[in-house]
GUDRENTI-617446 format. One record per residue (C-alpha): residue number from 1; residue in one letter; x, y, z. Coordinates in pm, 1 decimal. Layout:
rec nr:NUM, rest:A, c1:X, c2:Y, c3:Z
...
! end
This chain:
rec nr:1, rest:X, c1:622.1, c2:-2026.6, c3:-816.2
rec nr:2, rest:X, c1:850.9, c2:-2062.2, c3:-525.4
rec nr:3, rest:X, c1:862.5, c2:-1884.3, c3:-182.0
rec nr:4, rest:X, c1:1112.6, c2:-1818.2, c3:72.4
rec nr:5, rest:X, c1:1332.4, c2:-2076.1, c3:-160.9
rec nr:6, rest:X, c1:1678.7, c2:-1891.2, c3:-136.8
rec nr:7, rest:X, c1:1811.7, c2:-1548.0, c3:42.1
rec nr:8, rest:X, c1:1928.4, c2:-1275.5, c3:-241.3
rec nr:9, rest:X, c1:2272.0, c2:-1207.0, c3:-198.8
rec nr:10, rest:X, c1:2314.6, c2:-854.7, c3:-65.0
rec nr:11, rest:X, c1:2520.5, c2:-634.5, c3:-286.1
rec nr:12, rest:X, c1:2802.3, c2:-416.3, c3:-140.8
rec nr:13, rest:X, c1:3032.8, c2:-162.3, c3:-280.1
rec nr:14, rest:X, c1:2888.0, c2:179.4, c3:-176.6
rec nr:15, rest:X, c1:2991.6, c2:398.0, c3:98.6
rec nr:16, rest:X, c1:2668.0, c2:374.3, c3:274.9
rec nr:17, rest:X, c1:2654.8, c2:-21.7, c3:309.7
rec nr:18, rest:X, c1:2768.2, c2:-164.1, c3:660.8
rec nr:19, rest:X, c1:2937.0, c2:-450.3, c3:718.6
rec nr:20, rest:X, c1:2647.3, c2:-658.9, c3:812.9
rec nr:21, rest:X, c1:2327.3, c2:-561.2, c3:681.8
rec nr:22, rest:X, c1:2009.0, c2:-536.6, c3:961.4
rec nr:23, rest:X, c1:1803.7, c2:-741.3, c3:713.4
rec nr:24, rest:X, c1:1816.7, c2:-955.9, c3:386.5
rec nr:25, rest:X, c1:1550.1, c2:-1018.8, c3:106.8
rec nr:26, rest:X, c1:1439.3, c2:-1356.6, c3:80.7
rec nr:27, rest:X, c1:1316.6, c2:-1459.9, c3:-273.3
rec nr:28, rest:X, c1:955.4, c2:-1477.0, c3:-230.0
rec nr:29, rest:X, c1:618.1, c2:-1540.9, c3:-459.6
rec nr:30, rest:X, c1:654.5, c2:-1497.0, c3:-849.8
rec nr:31, rest:X, c1:356.6, c2:-1339.6, c3:-928.1
rec nr:32, rest:X, c1:140.2, c2:-1404.8, c3:-1228.3
rec nr:33, rest:X, c1:241.4, c2:-1233.4, c3:-1556.7
rec nr:34, rest:X, c1:-27.7, c2:-1047.7, c3:-1693.3
rec nr:35, rest:X, c1:-9.5, c2:-860.2, c3:-2037.9
rec nr:36, rest:X, c1:-92.2, c2:-526.3, c3:-1902.1
rec nr:37, rest:X, c1:131.4, c2:-386.6, c3:-1598.3
rec nr:38, rest:X, c1:-193.5, c2:-228.2, c3:-1486.2
rec nr:39, rest:X, c1:-293.4, c2:-572.7, c3:-1361.2
rec nr:40, rest:X, c1:-41.6, c2:-574.5, c3:-1085.7
rec nr:41, rest:X, c1:-254.2, c2:-440.4, c3:-816.4
rec nr:42, rest:X, c1:-284.5, c2:-664.7, c3:-520.9
rec nr:43, rest:X, c1:-390.9, c2:-665.2, c3:-161.9
rec nr:44, rest:X, c1:-396.9, c2:-874.4, c3:119.7
rec nr:45, rest:X, c1:-729.8, c2:-986.8, c3:336.1
rec nr:46, rest:X, c1:-743.3, c2:-1008.5, c3:656.9
rec nr:47, rest:X, c1:-612.5, c2:-1339.1, c3:645.8
rec nr:48, rest:X, c1:-307.7, c2:-1235.6, c3:464.8
rec nr:49, rest:X, c1:-429.3, c2:-1435.9, c3:169.3
rec nr:50, rest:X, c1:-289.9, c2:-1278.9, c3:-143.5
rec nr:51, rest:X, c1:-537.7, c2:-1146.0, c3:-409.8
rec nr:52, rest:X, c1:-487.4, c2:-1051.7, c3:-749.4
rec nr:53, rest:X, c1:-598.9, c2:-1045.6, c3:-1102.5
rec nr:54, rest:X, c1:-462.6, c2:-1293.5, c3:-1367.2
rec nr:55, rest:X, c1:-666.0, c2:-1111.8, c3:-1635.3
rec nr:56, rest:X, c1:-923.6, c2:-1371.0, c3:-1664.8
rec nr:57, rest:X, c1:-1032.2, c2:-1387.5, c3:-1295.2
rec nr:58, rest:X, c1:-918.2, c2:-1260.2, c3:-952.6
rec nr:59, rest:X, c1:-712.6, c2:-1525.7, c3:-819.6
rec nr:60, rest:X, c1:-557.2, c2:-1601.2, c3:-458.5
rec nr:61, rest:X, c1:-190.3, c2:-1658.2, c3:-516.3
rec nr:62, rest:X, c1:34.9, c2:-1878.2, c3:-261.4
rec nr:63, rest:X, c1:340.7, c2:-2038.4, c3:-233.7
rec nr:64, rest:X, c1:234.1, c2:-2350.5, c3:-453.3
rec nr:65, rest:X, c1:29.4, c2:-2180.3, c3:-725.7
rec nr:66, rest:X, c1:-303.5, c2:-1938.1, c3:-793.2
rec nr:67, rest:X, c1:-657.0, c2:-2027.4, c3:-733.6
rec nr:68, rest:X, c1:-904.9, c2:-1852.2, c3:-951.6
rec nr:69, rest:X, c1:-1212.5, c2:-1708.4, c3:-778.8
rec nr:70, rest:X, c1:-1485.0, c2:-1864.0, c3:-994.0
rec nr:71, rest:X, c1:-1739.3, c2:-1549.3, c3:-1061.5
rec nr:72, rest:X, c1:-1499.7, c2:-1265.8, c3:-1054.1
rec nr:73, rest:X, c1:-1450.2, c2:-1265.3, c3:-1410.9
rec nr:74, rest:X, c1:-1583.5, c2:-917.5, c3:-1453.3
rec nr:75, rest:X, c1:-1341.4, c2:-790.4, c3:-1186.5
rec nr:76, rest:X, c1:-1054.5, c2:-887.4, c3:-1354.4
rec nr:77, rest:X, c1:-992.1, c2:-617.0, c3:-1607.2
rec nr:78, rest:X, c1:-778.7, c2:-341.4, c3:-1414.4
rec nr:79, rest:X, c1:-903.4, c2:-426.4, c3:-1039.0
rec nr:80, rest:X, c1:-889.5, c2:-163.3, c3:-803.0
rec nr:81, rest:X, c1:-891.9, c2:-276.0, c3:-445.9
rec nr:82, rest:X, c1:-968.5, c2:-116.4, c3:-125.1
rec nr:83, rest:X, c1:-1038.8, c2:-238.9, c3:244.2
rec nr:84, rest:X, c1:-1392.8, c2:-243.7, c3:438.7
rec nr:85, rest:X, c1:-1439.3, c2:-124.5, c3:784.8
rec nr:86, rest:X, c1:-1364.8, c2:-468.7, c3:920.9
rec nr:87, rest:X, c1:-1044.7, c2:-497.6, c3:671.9
rec nr:88, rest:X, c1:-1228.2, c2:-743.7, c3:412.0
rec nr:89, rest:X, c1:-1162.2, c2:-678.6, c3:53.3
rec nr:90, rest:X, c1:-1334.9, c2:-426.0, c3:-136.1
rec nr:91, rest:X, c1:-1289.6, c2:-438.8, c3:-536.1
rec nr:92, rest:X, c1:-1421.1, c2:-278.3, c3:-826.2
rec nr:93, rest:X, c1:-1303.8, c2:-15.9, c3:-1078.3
rec nr:94, rest:X, c1:-1374.9, c2:-70.6, c3:-1443.9
rec nr:95, rest:X, c1:-1762.2, c2:-239.3, c3:-1348.0
rec nr:96, rest:X, c1:-2054.8, c2:-79.1, c3:-1257.0
rec nr:97, rest:X, c1:-2079.2, c2:-169.0, c3:-898.6
rec nr:98, rest:X, c1:-1880.1, c2:-196.2, c3:-580.9
rec nr:99, rest:X, c1:-1820.9, c2:-538.5, c3:-440.4
rec nr:100, rest:X, c1:-1691.6, c2:-690.7, c3:-90.0
rec nr:101, rest:X, c1:-1468.7, c2:-1009.2, c3:-136.7
rec nr:102, rest:X, c1:-1524.3, c2:-1198.0, c3:178.3
rec nr:103, rest:X, c1:-1293.3, c2:-1508.9, c3:281.0
rec nr:104, rest:X, c1:-1502.2, c2:-1772.0, c3:130.1
rec nr:105, rest:X, c1:-1505.1, c2:-1599.3, c3:-206.6
rec nr:106, rest:X, c1:-1846.6, c2:-1456.7, c3:-217.6
rec nr:107, rest:X, c1:-1913.3, c2:-1132.5, c3:-387.5
rec nr:108, rest:X, c1:-2158.5, c2:-887.9, c3:-253.1
rec nr:109, rest:X, c1:-2268.6, c2:-583.0, c3:-409.9
rec nr:110, rest:X, c1:-2281.2, c2:-259.3, c3:-212.0
rec nr:111, rest:X, c1:-2506.6, c2:3.1, c3:-336.3
rec nr:112, rest:X, c1:-2598.9, c2:63.0, c3:-707.2
rec nr:113, rest:X, c1:-2403.8, c2:173.0, c3:-997.7
rec nr:114, rest:X, c1:-2133.3, c2:447.7, c3:-956.8
rec nr:115, rest:X, c1:-2191.1, c2:792.9, c3:-1114.1
rec nr:116, rest:X, c1:-1922.5, c2:675.5, c3:-1382.2
rec nr:117, rest:X, c1:-1644.5, c2:435.0, c3:-1434.8
rec nr:118, rest:X, c1:-1369.5, c2:381.4, c3:-1379.3
rec nr:119, rest:X, c1:-1366.1, c2:412.0, c3:-1003.6
rec nr:120, rest:X, c1:-1073.0, c2:417.1, c3:-785.5
rec nr:121, rest:X, c1:-993.2, c2:382.5, c3:-383.8
rec nr:122, rest:X, c1:-1266.9, c2:233.3, c3:-240.8
rec nr:123, rest:X, c1:-1265.9, c2:241.8, c3:134.4
rec nr:124, rest:X, c1:-1490.3, c2:173.7, c3:400.0
rec nr:125, rest:X, c1:-1521.9, c2:392.0, c3:720.6
rec nr:126, rest:X, c1:-1611.0, c2:276.7, c3:1103.0
rec nr:127, rest:X, c1:-1971.5, c2:414.5, c3:1096.6
rec nr:128, rest:X, c1:-2016.3, c2:178.1, c3:797.8
rec nr:129, rest:X, c1:-2024.2, c2:454.4, c3:491.0
rec nr:130, rest:X, c1:-1832.3, c2:364.2, c3:173.0
rec nr:131, rest:X, c1:-1612.6, c2:621.0, c3:-34.4
rec nr:132, rest:X, c1:-1487.6, c2:615.2, c3:-389.0
rec nr:133, rest:X, c1:-1303.6, c2:838.8, c3:-630.4
rec nr:134, rest:X, c1:-1486.4, c2:853.7, c3:-947.8
rec nr:135, rest:X, c1:-1324.3, c2:937.6, c3:-1297.4
rec nr:136, rest:X, c1:-1321.9, c2:1312.6, c3:-1336.6
rec nr:137, rest:X, c1:-1557.1, c2:1529.6, c3:-1357.2
rec nr:138, rest:X, c1:-1743.1, c2:1330.6, c3:-1068.3
rec nr:139, rest:X, c1:-1499.2, c2:1310.8, c3:-807.1
rec nr:140, rest:X, c1:-1526.3, c2:1187.4, c3:-464.9
rec nr:141, rest:X, c1:-1866.7, c2:992.8, c3:-389.7
rec nr:142, rest:X, c1:-1986.2, c2:837.7, c3:-45.3
rec nr:143, rest:X, c1:-2261.1, c2:570.3, c3:-13.9
rec nr:144, rest:X, c1:-2404.5, c2:629.6, c3:318.4
rec nr:145, rest:X, c1:-2455.4, c2:337.6, c3:559.3
rec nr:146, rest:X, c1:-2798.5, c2:189.8, c3:447.1
rec nr:147, rest:X, c1:-2824.7, c2:445.2, c3:182.8
rec nr:148, rest:X, c1:-2948.1, c2:389.5, c3:-198.2
rec nr:149, rest:X, c1:-2755.8, c2:648.0, c3:-382.5
rec nr:150, rest:X, c1:-2397.5, c2:768.1, c3:-440.3
rec nr:151, rest:X, c1:-2379.3, c2:1123.6, c3:-351.0
rec nr:152, rest:X, c1:-2075.4, c2:1345.7, c3:-373.7
rec nr:153, rest:X, c1:-1862.8, c2:1315.9, c3:-63.6
rec nr:154, rest:X, c1:-1504.5, c2:1421.9, c3:82.0
rec nr:155, rest:X, c1:-1179.7, c2:1327.2, c3:-63.9
rec nr:156, rest:X, c1:-1101.3, c2:964.8, c3:66.3
rec nr:157, rest:X, c1:-814.5, c2:857.0, c3:-209.2
rec nr:158, rest:X, c1:-539.7, c2:839.7, c3:56.9
rec nr:159, rest:X, c1:-645.3, c2:630.0, c3:380.8
rec nr:160, rest:X, c1:-460.1, c2:404.7, c3:602.1
rec nr:161, rest:X, c1:-553.4, c2:158.9, c3:876.2
rec nr:162, rest:X, c1:-344.9, c2:152.0, c3:1138.4
rec nr:163, rest:X, c1:-262.0, c2:-209.7, c3:1314.9
rec nr:164, rest:X, c1:-573.2, c2:-173.8, c3:1563.9
rec nr:165, rest:X, c1:-794.9, c2:-111.8, c3:1252.2
rec nr:166, rest:X, c1:-822.0, c2:263.2, c3:1317.9
rec nr:167, rest:X, c1:-894.2, c2:442.6, c3:987.6
rec nr:168, rest:X, c1:-667.3, c2:736.6, c3:874.1
rec nr:169, rest:X, c1:-687.3, c2:968.5, c3:597.3
rec nr:170, rest:X, c1:-531.7, c2:1280.4, c3:404.0
rec nr:171, rest:X, c1:-814.9, c2:1503.7, c3:359.8
rec nr:172, rest:X, c1:-901.2, c2:1885.4, c3:421.4
rec nr:173, rest:X, c1:-507.6, c2:1997.6, c3:433.9
rec nr:174, rest:X, c1:-442.2, c2:1774.3, c3:705.8
rec nr:175, rest:X, c1:-420.2, c2:1404.7, c3:836.8
rec nr:176, rest:X, c1:-694.6, c2:1287.4, c3:1030.3
rec nr:177, rest:X, c1:-806.4, c2:1008.8, c3:1264.0
rec nr:178, rest:X, c1:-1158.6, c2:844.9, c3:1241.6
rec nr:179, rest:X, c1:-1394.1, c2:795.2, c3:1557.3
rec nr:180, rest:X, c1:-1639.3, c2:507.5, c3:1542.6
rec nr:181, rest:X, c1:-1914.9, c2:744.4, c3:1402.5
rec nr:182, rest:X, c1:-1673.1, c2:877.7, c3:1122.4
rec nr:183, rest:X, c1:-1610.5, c2:1214.3, c3:1330.1
rec nr:184, rest:X, c1:-1259.4, c2:1329.4, c3:1245.2
rec nr:185, rest:X, c1:-945.5, c2:1439.0, c3:1480.9
rec nr:186, rest:X, c1:-668.7, c2:1614.5, c3:1291.1
rec nr:187, rest:X, c1:-326.3, c2:1463.1, c3:1360.0
rec nr:188, rest:X, c1:-132.1, c2:1750.5, c3:1197.3
rec nr:189, rest:X, c1:-177.4, c2:1977.8, c3:895.7
rec nr:190, rest:X, c1:72.2, c2:1895.2, c3:607.2
rec nr:191, rest:X, c1:124.6, c2:2235.3, c3:467.6
rec nr:192, rest:X, c1:512.3, c2:2106.0, c3:436.7
rec nr:193, rest:X, c1:371.8, c2:1915.8, c3:138.9
rec nr:194, rest:X, c1:208.2, c2:2180.6, c3:-27.6
rec nr:195, rest:X, c1:-141.3, c2:2258.3, c3:-77.0
rec nr:196, rest:X, c1:-400.5, c2:1983.0, c3:-13.1
rec nr:197, rest:X, c1:-96.1, c2:1782.1, c3:120.4
rec nr:198, rest:X, c1:58.3, c2:1751.6, c3:-240.1
rec nr:199, rest:X, c1:119.8, c2:1410.0, c3:-334.8
rec nr:200, rest:X, c1:220.8, c2:1285.4, c3:37.5
rec nr:201, rest:X, c1:123.1, c2:934.4, c3:104.1
rec nr:202, rest:X, c1:66.3, c2:728.1, c3:443.2
rec nr:203, rest:X, c1:299.6, c2:474.6, c3:486.4
rec nr:204, rest:X, c1:213.8, c2:306.8, c3:790.7
rec nr:205, rest:X, c1:320.3, c2:306.0, c3:1162.7
rec nr:206, rest:X, c1:592.5, c2:165.7, c3:1332.5
rec nr:207, rest:X, c1:598.7, c2:5.6, c3:1676.6
rec nr:208, rest:X, c1:606.6, c2:332.3, c3:1900.4
rec nr:209, rest:X, c1:256.6, c2:448.2, c3:1706.3
rec nr:210, rest:X, c1:476.3, c2:691.3, c3:1480.4
rec nr:211, rest:X, c1:346.8, c2:751.3, c3:1137.9
rec nr:212, rest:X, c1:552.1, c2:766.9, c3:828.0
rec nr:213, rest:X, c1:488.5, c2:984.8, c3:558.0
rec nr:214, rest:X, c1:642.6, c2:1081.6, c3:207.8
rec nr:215, rest:X, c1:623.3, c2:1174.7, c3:-150.2
rec nr:216, rest:X, c1:739.4, c2:1015.4, c3:-450.1
rec nr:217, rest:X, c1:1083.7, c2:1144.6, c3:-553.7
rec nr:218, rest:X, c1:1137.2, c2:1326.2, c3:-208.7
rec nr:219, rest:X, c1:1456.8, c2:1360.6, c3:-39.7
rec nr:220, rest:X, c1:1314.4, c2:1312.8, c3:294.4
rec nr:221, rest:X, c1:1062.3, c2:1129.4, c3:501.8
rec nr:222, rest:X, c1:849.7, c2:1267.1, c3:780.7
rec nr:223, rest:X, c1:762.9, c2:1091.2, c3:1114.1
rec nr:224, rest:X, c1:469.1, c2:1188.5, c3:1297.4
rec nr:225, rest:X, c1:387.7, c2:1113.2, c3:1624.0
rec nr:226, rest:X, c1:-1.2, c2:1091.5, c3:1740.9
rec nr:227, rest:X, c1:33.1, c2:1436.8, c3:1918.2
rec nr:228, rest:X, c1:144.4, c2:1592.2, c3:1577.5
rec nr:229, rest:X, c1:514.9, c2:1652.5, c3:1611.4
rec nr:230, rest:X, c1:676.3, c2:1628.0, c3:1244.6
rec nr:231, rest:X, c1:1003.0, c2:1505.4, c3:1245.8
rec nr:232, rest:X, c1:1224.2, c2:1499.6, c3:915.4
rec nr:233, rest:X, c1:1456.8, c2:1222.2, c3:808.4
rec nr:234, rest:X, c1:1672.4, c2:1304.6, c3:527.8
rec nr:235, rest:X, c1:1760.7, c2:1063.3, c3:288.5
rec nr:236, rest:X, c1:2143.0, c2:931.2, c3:251.6
rec nr:237, rest:X, c1:2368.2, c2:1063.9, c3:-89.0
rec nr:238, rest:X, c1:2145.5, c2:1131.7, c3:-398.2
rec nr:239, rest:X, c1:1854.9, c2:892.9, c3:-282.8
rec nr:240, rest:X, c1:1516.4, c2:970.9, c3:-361.2
rec nr:241, rest:X, c1:1186.7, c2:809.3, c3:-231.9
rec nr:242, rest:X, c1:979.6, c2:564.8, c3:-414.1
rec nr:243, rest:X, c1:800.8, c2:398.5, c3:-131.4
rec nr:244, rest:X, c1:822.7, c2:393.3, c3:274.3
rec nr:245, rest:X, c1:616.8, c2:150.5, c3:453.2
rec nr:246, rest:X, c1:624.5, c2:105.2, c3:843.3
rec nr:247, rest:X, c1:490.7, c2:-181.1, c3:1063.8
rec nr:248, rest:X, c1:524.0, c2:-241.4, c3:1405.1
rec nr:249, rest:X, c1:794.9, c2:-498.1, c3:1324.9
rec nr:250, rest:X, c1:993.0, c2:-262.4, c3:1088.6
rec nr:251, rest:X, c1:1022.1, c2:6.1, c3:893.2
rec nr:252, rest:X, c1:1161.2, c2:12.6, c3:519.0
rec nr:253, rest:X, c1:1204.0, c2:217.4, c3:194.4
rec nr:254, rest:X, c1:1262.4, c2:154.9, c3:-121.4
rec nr:255, rest:X, c1:1457.0, c2:450.6, c3:-275.0
rec nr:256, rest:X, c1:1623.9, c2:539.3, c3:-634.8
rec nr:257, rest:X, c1:1942.2, c2:744.8, c3:-721.8
rec nr:258, rest:X, c1:1905.5, c2:921.1, c3:-1000.8
rec nr:259, rest:X, c1:2287.7, c2:985.8, c3:-1030.0
rec nr:260, rest:X, c1:2276.2, c2:608.3, c3:-1070.9
rec nr:261, rest:X, c1:2042.2, c2:549.3, c3:-1352.9
rec nr:262, rest:X, c1:1767.2, c2:514.0, c3:-1079.8
rec nr:263, rest:X, c1:1936.2, c2:227.9, c3:-915.9
rec nr:264, rest:X, c1:1706.1, c2:71.4, c3:-676.6
rec nr:265, rest:X, c1:1787.3, c2:4.0, c3:-307.4
rec nr:266, rest:X, c1:1630.5, c2:-110.8, c3:-5.6
rec nr:267, rest:X, c1:1676.3, c2:21.7, c3:351.4
rec nr:268, rest:X, c1:1574.0, c2:0.9, c3:688.4
rec nr:269, rest:X, c1:1529.7, c2:283.2, c3:923.5
rec nr:270, rest:X, c1:1671.6, c2:207.2, c3:1275.4
rec nr:271, rest:X, c1:1629.8, c2:465.5, c3:1538.0
rec nr:272, rest:X, c1:1636.6, c2:732.9, c3:1288.9
rec nr:273, rest:X, c1:1952.4, c2:611.6, c3:1068.3
rec nr:274, rest:X, c1:1939.3, c2:446.5, c3:751.5
rec nr:275, rest:X, c1:2072.9, c2:108.4, c3:698.6
rec nr:276, rest:X, c1:2113.2, c2:-27.6, c3:374.9
rec nr:277, rest:X, c1:1978.7, c2:-391.3, c3:297.4
rec nr:278, rest:X, c1:2023.4, c2:-467.5, c3:-56.0
rec nr:279, rest:X, c1:2005.7, c2:-369.2, c3:-414.1
rec nr:280, rest:X, c1:1692.0, c2:-472.9, c3:-627.0
rec nr:281, rest:X, c1:1622.3, c2:-549.3, c3:-972.6
rec nr:282, rest:X, c1:1379.2, c2:-333.0, c3:-1174.5
rec nr:283, rest:X, c1:1131.5, c2:-448.2, c3:-1433.7
rec nr:284, rest:X, c1:1150.1, c2:-235.8, c3:-1715.9
rec nr:285, rest:X, c1:796.3, c2:-312.6, c3:-1838.8
rec nr:286, rest:X, c1:586.1, c2:-86.6, c3:-1629.5
rec nr:287, rest:X, c1:548.3, c2:-326.0, c3:-1345.5
rec nr:288, rest:X, c1:534.4, c2:-135.0, c3:-1017.6
rec nr:289, rest:X, c1:806.4, c2:-111.7, c3:-752.6
rec nr:290, rest:X, c1:660.8, c2:-79.6, c3:-444.9
rec nr:291, rest:X, c1:678.3, c2:-207.6, c3:-42.4
rec nr:292, rest:X, c1:376.0, c2:-418.6, c3:58.5
rec nr:293, rest:X, c1:277.4, c2:-523.3, c3:416.0
rec nr:294, rest:X, c1:30.2, c2:-753.5, c3:516.7
rec nr:295, rest:X, c1:-180.6, c2:-756.1, c3:852.1
rec nr:296, rest:X, c1:65.7, c2:-921.3, c3:1032.4
rec nr:297, rest:X, c1:310.0, c2:-676.6, c3:992.9
rec nr:298, rest:X, c1:540.6, c2:-875.0, c3:732.5
rec nr:299, rest:X, c1:706.5, c2:-641.4, c3:474.5
rec nr:300, rest:X, c1:769.8, c2:-738.9, c3:106.0
rec nr:301, rest:X, c1:932.5, c2:-563.9, c3:-166.5
rec nr:302, rest:X, c1:720.4, c2:-580.7, c3:-516.2
rec nr:303, rest:X, c1:951.8, c2:-549.6, c3:-792.1
rec nr:304, rest:X, c1:1085.3, c2:-783.9, c3:-1145.0
rec nr:305, rest:X, c1:725.1, c2:-973.0, c3:-1090.2
rec nr:306, rest:X, c1:805.8, c2:-1087.1, c3:-749.7
rec nr:307, rest:X, c1:698.4, c2:-1041.2, c3:-404.5
rec nr:308, rest:X, c1:992.8, c2:-1083.3, c3:-179.3
rec nr:309, rest:X, c1:998.1, c2:-1079.6, c3:189.1
rec nr:310, rest:X, c1:1221.3, c2:-854.8, c3:369.5
rec nr:311, rest:X, c1:1341.7, c2:-1023.3, c3:699.7
rec nr:312, rest:X, c1:1519.9, c2:-887.5, c3:988.1
rec nr:313, rest:X, c1:1823.5, c2:-1072.0, c3:1056.2
rec nr:314, rest:X, c1:1810.3, c2:-1349.6, c3:1324.3
rec nr:315, rest:X, c1:1488.9, c2:-1476.3, c3:1180.6
rec nr:316, rest:X, c1:1242.1, c2:-1183.9, c3:1303.2
rec nr:317, rest:X, c1:1011.5, c2:-971.8, c3:1086.2
! end
């Protein structure tokens, strides 16, 4: 495996290109190649250690190789990752239990078996409750702090932790912020995305504490400040959203162009303007194309069986 081995050449040739792109892609980790694309779920723990499955066990992936996590065989089939209230990883999905994975690779079971399998989107809230979304017809369930049963609960499939650890979610037709006792404050409604906020996804906060949200295949991105003001940014040309991710260091968009056989490009948003960085290669075997950010705010492009770093020119990130 190679990490940060060489710069990927920036492809120039479209009218939107700038003479000096604001960032570069650096060739990063070559990910394990399981047989099933569904195994390409991955997550960073609070120490920014990268965890995923190699179809046999969960593994920690580094620049020099992978380390298998002994005792995780049961979790290796289509794992579903989430984060606990302190940022530690939650993992489950196809097994009759939700587990917390600690930094020393210990697995701690949380509560009893869920009502059905598979389950998705595990998340821990500030008050110590744990939420999952269970296969239809069961729907969202919650395990109360100190509780012994999974009970029907609110929809918590779309959540985001801000850099300071504050939990945000899309639920009840709006975007809400959690307090320490799990009471919520509505930041804004999202009628602009349709009933129940449509397919809107939370993309992260920039350095000015503005939240970026978008829907797949949309031609615009919404930027929301914590007072609830919504700004619309239209993508250039014929582009539509694949993914958007914001960190205090930089905000990036992975976009495709339907008029050019869904050609994939990476853009930065700088002062409300889109600046193109690079053309990226797509994998055509079901491997996901998306943006990933770690807890330190570093940005990566997951595509073509790699996790490549997006670095601002001048060495910043």
